[in-house]
N, C-alpha and C positions, 0 to 999 in steps of 0.2 A: 474433580468434576468441574466442567465449565458450562455456562449457559449460552445457548445459541439461538439465533434467529435465522430462519430459512425463507427463501423465496418460494413462489408457487411451483417451481420446478424441483424443489428440494435442495437447492444449492445453499451453502453457508453464506450468509450476508454479514453477520456480526457475531463476535465471540467475546464474552466477558467472564470475569471470575466471580462476579456478583450477579444476582438476579436483576433483570431490568424489564421495563415495560416493553412489550412486544416480543419477548422471548417466546420461542416455540417449543423448546425441549432442552434436556440436559445431554451432555456428551462427555464421555470419558477422555481424560487428558491423553491417555495412551493410544487413542484411536488413530488409525491410519488416515482417516478423512481429515481429522484436525491437523495432523502433521503436514499433510499435503497442502491444506489451506494456509498454514503458517509459512511454509516454504514459498508458496506462490506470492504471498503478501510481501515477503522479504525480497523476492525477485523484482516485483513491481517497484518497491522502494529503491532498490539498487539502480534500476533503469531510470527512475525519476531523478535520483541524485546525479547520475551521469548526464542527463539532459540539462539539469540546472548548471552543472559545471561547464558544459559546452556553451550554454547561453552566456555565462559570465565571461568566458574567453572571447566570444563574439563581440560582446559589448566593449571589451578592452580594445579589440581591433578596430571597431567602428569609431571609438573615441580617438584613436591614433589617426585614422583616415580624416576625420573631421578637423583635427588639429593641423594636419598637413594641408588640407584644402583652405583652411582659414589663413 
């Protein structure tokens, strides 16, 4: 069982293993809704990691351009 907080539309906002202030209900670990929320969270994390990597690559290119111009 996990403890969840929902928004006004009923969407999951926060999921924790321990009770927390602001929680609205309990949810079974096996629930399809929880699994979908976790998958969406992992997808967002993967996209953010990809953006971070591309930002680092761009910084390296800009450093090289600045070095050439100097």
